N, CA and C of each residue as an Amber inpcrd file, in Angstrom:
protein
   375
  11.0980000 -63.0870000  25.8120000   9.7870000 -62.5130000  24.8380000
   8.9650000 -61.8410000  25.9620000   9.0960000 -61.1420000  25.3340000
   8.0980000 -60.4050000  26.6940000   6.7900000 -60.4200000  26.5160000
   5.6640000 -60.5610000  27.2220000   4.3980000 -61.2420000  27.9610000
   3.4890000 -60.1440000  29.3460000   2.8260000 -58.7770000  28.7020000
   1.5180000 -58.4210000  29.2340000   0.9760000 -58.7610000  29.6190000
  -0.1410000 -59.1040000  30.9350000  -1.6420000 -59.1630000  31.0590000
  -1.8660000 -58.9590000  31.7380000  -2.6950000 -58.5280000  31.4490000
  -4.1060000 -57.3350000  32.1880000  -4.9960000 -57.5250000  32.6330000
  -5.0450000 -57.5140000  33.7810000  -6.1980000 -57.7200000  34.9470000
  -6.7010000 -56.8030000  35.8980000  -7.9660000 -57.0910000  36.4030000
  -8.6590000 -56.0000000  36.4000000  -9.5980000 -54.6360000  36.1470000
 -10.8130000 -55.2620000  34.7790000 -12.0800000 -54.6910000  33.9260000
 -12.4150000 -54.8110000  34.5930000 -13.9640000 -54.1600000  34.3240000
 -15.0320000 -54.5660000  35.0040000 -16.2760000 -53.3970000  34.3520000
 -17.4350000 -54.4600000  34.8840000 -18.2950000 -53.0770000  35.2110000
 -18.3110000 -52.0270000  36.0850000 -19.0410000 -51.1450000  36.4960000
 -18.8220000 -50.0280000  37.1900000 -19.2700000 -48.4260000  36.5710000
 -19.9860000 -48.0960000  37.5110000 -21.1020000 -46.6450000  37.7130000
 -20.3000000 -46.1630000  37.4130000 -21.1870000 -45.1230000  37.0260000
 -20.6490000 -43.9360000  36.4960000 -20.1620000 -42.7750000  38.3150000
 -18.7070000 -43.0060000  38.0780000 -18.9530000 -42.2170000  39.2860000
 -17.7370000 -42.9080000  39.4280000 -17.5160000 -44.2990000  39.8560000
 -17.5120000 -45.1520000  40.2450000 -14.9530000 -45.4530000  39.8720000
 -15.2870000 -46.4020000  40.6690000 -13.2760000 -46.0690000  40.3430000
 -12.5580000 -47.9000000  40.2270000 -11.3430000 -48.0530000  39.6770000
 -11.5240000 -49.3570000  39.3850000 -10.3160000 -49.7930000  39.5440000
  -9.1190000 -50.5180000  39.5920000  -7.7910000 -50.3470000  39.3200000
  -7.4070000 -51.7150000  38.5700000  -6.5310000 -50.9520000  37.5430000
  -5.8160000 -52.1450000  36.7340000  -4.4020000 -52.5750000  36.5750000
  -4.6720000 -53.9430000  36.8990000  -2.8210000 -54.6800000  36.8500000
  -2.5520000 -55.1010000  35.8440000  -1.2580000 -55.8140000  35.7190000
  -0.2160000 -55.3860000  34.2570000   1.0930000 -56.7430000  34.9110000
   0.7680000 -56.9230000  34.6540000   2.0450000 -58.4930000  35.2660000
   2.7990000 -58.9940000  33.7170000   4.5830000 -58.1570000  34.1750000
   5.1940000 -58.3710000  33.0560000   6.4600000 -59.3280000  33.3400000
   6.3680000 -59.9640000  32.1920000   7.2760000 -61.1230000  32.6900000
   8.1250000 -61.4480000  30.7640000   9.3100000 -62.3320000  30.8380000
  10.2340000 -62.5610000  29.6820000  11.1830000 -62.0930000  29.7820000
  11.6190000 -60.2840000  30.4650000  12.6980000 -59.6970000  30.3880000
  12.6310000 -59.2460000  32.1880000  13.2570000 -57.9450000  32.4540000
  14.0670000 -57.5100000  33.1490000  13.2330000 -55.9940000  33.4020000
  11.7550000 -56.1930000  34.2890000  10.6520000 -55.5670000  34.2000000
  11.0560000 -53.9980000  34.2700000  12.4250000 -53.2800000  35.0290000
  12.7400000 -52.7990000  35.5180000  13.6950000 -51.5430000  34.6540000
  13.5170000 -52.8030000  33.2640000  14.6460000 -51.5330000  32.5360000
  13.3220000 -51.3230000  31.2310000  12.2630000 -51.1680000  31.8330000
  10.9560000 -50.7520000  30.3840000  10.2760000 -49.6550000  30.7750000
  10.2940000 -48.5770000  30.1470000   9.0550000 -47.8670000  30.0460000
   7.6680000 -48.3260000  29.5700000   6.9630000 -48.2250000  30.7700000
   5.4090000 -49.3810000  30.0150000   4.4190000 -47.8590000  30.3000000
   3.1420000 -48.1960000  29.2250000   1.9810000 -47.5820000  29.2040000
   1.1730000 -48.2710000  29.5430000   0.4420000 -47.3530000  29.2890000
  -1.7050000 -47.5100000  28.9950000  -1.8020000 -47.0380000  27.9610000
  -2.7930000 -47.9740000  27.4350000  -3.7910000 -47.1440000  26.1740000
  -4.8760000 -47.7820000  25.8630000  -6.2920000 -47.4940000  25.7980000
  -7.3690000 -48.1100000  25.3090000  -7.8420000 -47.8960000  23.6650000
  -9.4120000 -48.8470000  23.6240000  -9.3380000 -48.1250000  22.2810000
 -10.4840000 -48.9570000  21.7500000 -11.5150000 -48.5490000  21.5270000
 -12.9190000 -48.5450000  21.0950000 -12.5970000 -49.4770000  19.6060000
 -13.8600000 -50.0550000  19.7820000 -14.2320000 -50.4970000  17.9500000
 -13.9720000 -49.3830000  17.0830000 -13.4860000 -49.3520000  15.7250000
 -13.9220000 -49.3720000  15.0590000 -12.7950000 -48.3290000  15.6430000
 -11.7260000 -47.7430000  16.4030000 -11.1220000 -46.1080000  16.7250000
  -9.8820000 -46.9330000  17.1410000  -8.7860000 -45.5370000  16.9600000
  -7.3670000 -45.9010000  17.1050000  -7.4130000 -46.2470000  18.5800000
  -6.2600000 -46.5380000  18.6750000  -5.5990000 -47.3430000  19.4310000
  -5.0390000 -45.2720000  20.5760000  -5.7930000 -45.2500000  21.8920000
  -5.6070000 -44.3130000  22.4420000  -4.4760000 -44.0030000  23.8570000
  -4.0920000 -43.2820000  23.7630000  -2.8900000 -42.8520000  25.3950000
  -3.2710000 -42.4020000  26.5300000  -3.7590000 -43.6120000  27.3080000
  -3.6520000 -43.1690000  28.5740000  -3.0950000 -42.3440000  29.0990000
  -1.2420000 -43.3330000  29.2350000  -0.5990000 -42.8100000  30.2330000
   1.0370000 -43.8750000  30.3370000   1.5560000 -43.1530000  31.3010000
   2.7570000 -44.3910000  31.0590000   4.0000000 -43.5990000  31.8830000
   4.6310000 -44.5570000  32.1930000   5.4160000 -44.3470000  33.6100000
   7.0070000 -45.0050000  32.8970000   7.7440000 -44.3800000  33.2820000
   9.6000000 -44.1130000  32.7000000   9.9330000 -45.3730000  33.4830000
  10.6200000 -46.5180000  33.5650000  11.1650000 -47.2960000  33.6800000
  11.7170000 -47.5320000  35.6680000  11.8530000 -46.5540000  36.0980000
  12.5110000 -46.2800000  37.4420000  11.2500000 -46.0460000  37.8440000
   9.8290000 -45.0790000  37.5920000   8.8790000 -44.8520000  37.8720000
   8.5950000 -43.2340000  39.1290000  10.2520000 -42.8720000  37.7320000
  10.0210000 -40.9880000  38.2340000   9.5670000 -39.8160000  37.9020000
   8.3140000 -40.9820000  36.7120000   8.6900000 -39.9080000  35.4420000
   7.1330000 -40.6210000  35.3200000   6.2120000 -39.8860000  35.1030000
   5.0710000 -40.4160000  34.7390000   3.7360000 -39.0610000  34.1070000
   3.7490000 -39.6300000  32.8940000   2.1980000 -38.6540000  31.4560000
   0.8220000 -38.9630000  31.9210000   0.2720000 -38.5250000  31.6160000
  -1.1720000 -38.5530000  31.2380000  -2.3740000 -37.6050000  30.4850000
  -2.4590000 -38.5240000  29.2760000  -3.6910000 -37.6270000  28.4670000
  -4.4470000 -36.5880000  29.4870000  -5.3450000 -35.5370000  28.9310000
  -4.8760000 -35.0550000  29.3160000  -6.5270000 -35.0810000  29.8350000
  -7.0120000 -35.6020000  29.0120000  -8.5810000 -36.3650000  29.6880000
  -8.3140000 -36.8790000  30.7930000  -7.7260000 -37.9800000  31.3190000
  -6.6580000 -39.2570000  32.1330000  -6.6920000 -38.1910000  34.0240000
  -5.7700000 -36.4200000  33.4060000  -4.9870000 -36.0060000  34.8620000
  -6.4150000 -35.8710000  35.2930000  -5.2730000 -35.9790000  36.6960000
  -6.6560000 -35.7350000  37.5010000  -7.1540000 -36.8010000  38.6730000
  -7.7300000 -37.3070000  36.9380000  -8.6830000 -38.8260000  38.0150000
  -7.5740000 -40.4620000  37.4360000  -6.7420000 -40.2060000  36.7920000
  -6.3740000 -41.2510000  36.3540000  -4.7080000 -41.3030000  37.1450000
  -4.2490000 -42.5520000  38.1310000  -2.7350000 -43.1090000  38.0610000
  -1.7930000 -43.5100000  37.8750000  -1.0030000 -43.9470000  37.4350000
   0.3660000 -44.5620000  37.2500000   1.0400000 -45.1890000  38.1390000
   0.9880000 -46.3540000  38.6310000   1.9340000 -46.4660000  39.1440000
   3.1120000 -48.2740000  38.5570000   3.7040000 -48.3880000  39.1270000
   4.6930000 -49.7390000  39.1800000   5.1490000 -49.6770000  40.0060000
   4.7900000 -51.2130000  40.6620000   6.3930000 -52.0590000  41.4640000
   6.8210000 -52.7180000  40.7630000   8.7540000 -52.7740000  40.5620000
  10.0000000 -53.2400000  40.3850000   9.8710000 -54.8780000  41.0040000
   9.4750000 -54.6250000  42.2620000  10.0180000 -55.6260000  43.3190000
   9.3090000 -56.8200000  41.9020000   7.7770000 -56.1520000  41.9010000
   6.9720000 -58.0810000  41.8540000   5.7740000 -57.6270000  39.8830000
   7.1260000 -57.2090000  38.9860000   6.7110000 -56.9400000  37.9210000
   5.4500000 -56.8510000  37.4990000   5.4220000 -55.8170000  38.2060000
   3.6370000 -56.1090000  38.0170000   3.7200000 -53.4500000  37.5160000
   2.8560000 -53.4580000  36.9970000   1.9740000 -52.0970000  36.4800000
   0.9800000 -51.4380000  37.1110000   0.0330000 -50.8590000  37.5880000
  -1.0320000 -49.9990000  37.7450000  -1.6620000 -48.9790000  37.1840000
  -3.1540000 -49.3520000  37.0030000  -3.3930000 -47.5360000  36.0970000
  -4.8570000 -47.8410000  37.9250000  -4.7160000 -46.5660000  38.2450000
  -6.1050000 -46.0760000  39.3870000  -6.9340000 -45.6770000  38.4820000
  -8.0060000 -45.4110000  38.6780000  -8.9620000 -44.9430000  37.9450000
 -10.3790000 -44.3150000  38.6040000 -10.4100000 -42.9920000  39.0650000
 -11.2970000 -42.3100000  39.8660000 -12.1880000 -41.7630000  38.8070000
 -13.5050000 -41.7620000  39.3310000 -14.6240000 -40.5680000  38.4900000
 -14.9110000 -41.1440000  37.7590000 -14.7700000 -42.3420000  37.1950000
 -14.7630000 -43.1190000  36.4050000 -16.3140000 -42.6200000  35.5620000
 -16.9140000 -41.7260000  34.0780000 -17.5260000 -41.7570000  32.7360000
 -17.9080000 -42.9020000  32.1850000 -19.2630000 -42.0250000  31.3440000
 -19.0380000 -43.4860000  30.4920000 -18.4860000 -43.2920000  29.1470000
 -17.6800000 -42.4240000  28.7150000 -16.8500000 -41.5970000  27.9590000
 -15.5840000 -42.3770000  28.5010000 -15.2780000 -43.3060000  29.0740000
 -14.5750000 -43.8440000  29.4960000 -13.9840000 -45.8400000  28.7750000
 -15.3210000 -46.9690000  28.8320000 -15.9560000 -47.2910000  28.0650000
 -14.8880000 -48.1550000  26.8630000 -14.0650000 -48.7900000  27.5500000
 -12.5770000 -49.1290000  26.5570000 -12.6060000 -49.8960000  26.7380000
 -11.8300000 -50.8600000  25.9300000 -10.4690000 -52.3900000  26.0670000
  -8.8030000 -51.5060000  26.1650000  -8.0910000 -51.1890000  27.4760000
  -7.2140000 -50.6670000  27.9300000  -6.1610000 -51.9100000  28.2000000
  -5.3270000 -51.8260000  26.9750000  -3.9990000 -52.4840000  27.4490000
  -2.9730000 -51.7580000  27.6830000  -1.9860000 -52.4870000  28.0060000
  -0.7700000 -51.9490000  28.5160000   0.4300000 -52.6330000  26.8800000
   1.1280000 -51.7330000  27.2470000   2.3400000 -51.6450000  26.7370000
   3.5420000 -51.4070000  27.4180000   5.0620000 -52.0630000  26.9810000
   6.4670000 -51.9770000  27.2120000   7.0450000 -51.6050000  25.9150000
   7.8220000 -50.8020000  26.6180000   9.0470000 -50.4100000  25.4420000
  10.3890000 -50.1920000  26.4070000  11.3220000 -50.5300000  25.3890000
  12.9650000 -50.4500000  25.8690000  13.5380000 -49.5880000  25.9070000
  12.4340000 -48.3480000  25.5980000  13.3240000 -46.7060000  25.1980000
  13.4870000 -46.3700000  26.4810000  14.8480000 -45.8840000  26.9960000
  14.4970000 -45.5810000  28.7970000  14.7980000 -43.6550000  28.2160000
  15.2270000 -43.6260000  27.4560000  15.4750000 -42.4000000  27.4160000
  14.2880000 -41.2500000  27.1750000  13.3500000 -41.8420000  26.8010000
  12.1780000 -40.7660000  26.7780000  10.8240000 -42.0730000  27.0440000
   9.5760000 -41.6380000  27.2180000   8.6910000 -41.9440000  27.4130000
   7.3910000 -41.8850000  26.0610000   7.7690000 -42.8830000  25.4030000
   6.3230000 -42.8600000  24.1980000   4.6220000 -42.5080000  24.6110000
   4.9410000 -41.7080000  23.9190000   2.6630000 -41.3380000  24.1450000
   2.4750000 -41.8570000  23.1120000   2.7980000 -42.6770000  21.9780000
   2.0700000 -43.4510000  20.3330000   2.5440000 -44.8430000  20.7200000
   1.4440000 -44.8470000  19.8960000   1.3480000 -46.3950000  20.1330000
   2.1080000 -47.2220000  19.3550000   2.7940000 -46.9580000  18.7130000
   3.7530000 -47.3570000  17.2790000   4.8430000 -47.7380000  18.0600000
   4.8640000 -47.0500000  19.6560000   6.7460000 -47.1440000  20.1950000
   6.9310000 -48.3630000  20.6610000   5.4040000 -48.5660000  20.7210000
   5.5310000 -49.7350000  21.8370000   5.5780000 -51.4280000  21.0140000
   6.9890000 -52.3070000  21.0260000   6.5760000 -52.8990000  20.2910000
   5.7460000 -54.1120000  21.4520000   5.6990000 -54.4730000  22.9190000
   4.9190000 -55.0080000  23.3530000   3.6670000 -55.2750000  23.9580000
   3.0280000 -56.0060000  24.2740000   1.0540000 -55.5150000  24.5750000
   0.3730000 -56.8270000  25.1050000  -0.1200000 -56.1840000  25.9210000
  -1.3420000 -57.3280000  26.4140000  -2.4900000 -57.8010000  25.7630000
  -2.9100000 -58.5970000  26.2960000  -4.5180000 -58.7650000  25.4190000
  -5.5460000 -58.0730000  25.7910000  -5.0850000 -56.8900000  26.4800000
  -6.7040000 -56.3860000  26.8140000  -7.2940000 -56.3280000  28.1060000
  -7.7320000 -55.4930000  28.7510000  -8.7520000 -55.7530000  29.7690000
 -10.0160000 -54.7330000  29.7900000 -11.3540000 -55.2080000  29.2450000
 -12.7810000 -54.3610000  29.5250000 -13.0840000 -53.5710000  30.3640000
 -13.2120000 -52.3890000  29.8870000 -13.8680000 -51.9120000  31.3950000
 -14.9870000 -51.1910000  30.8590000 -16.2060000 -51.0900000  31.1000000
 -17.3920000 -50.8950000  31.0500000 -18.0220000 -49.9540000  32.0810000
 -18.5550000 -49.1180000  31.7170000 -19.3200000 -47.4220000  32.8570000
 -20.2040000 -47.6820000  32.4090000 -21.6240000 -47.3610000  33.5360000
 -22.5780000 -47.4010000  32.7120000 -22.9230000 -45.9900000  33.8460000
 -23.8900000 -45.3320000  32.4350000 -24.6000000 -44.7450000  33.4180000
 -25.7020000 -44.1580000  34.4300000
């Protein structure tokens, strides 16, 4: 069974940076497409970024383009999300997700069957 563990969240001032990590276990990491989502209380889980199993294709939500970078190290079973120029609107719980869908890169949370427990990111103004 796939297990995902996020880390790297915390409190940062507006304009600052954070790097989130997601460690994968319970399967062959290089065979999974990975995604990052975020969710505020009472709101639907929102797509942030995704990266194809091979690492050659990435997608971002419009509001994250140019500020966030998703990457992966298949040898370390780890995916990353580098977040720069953070604003208070980026305050959320951030989740990593995995799918064995290889032909496309899903950007909807319903297409990811495996999830981590989330890591809180708080950006102060």
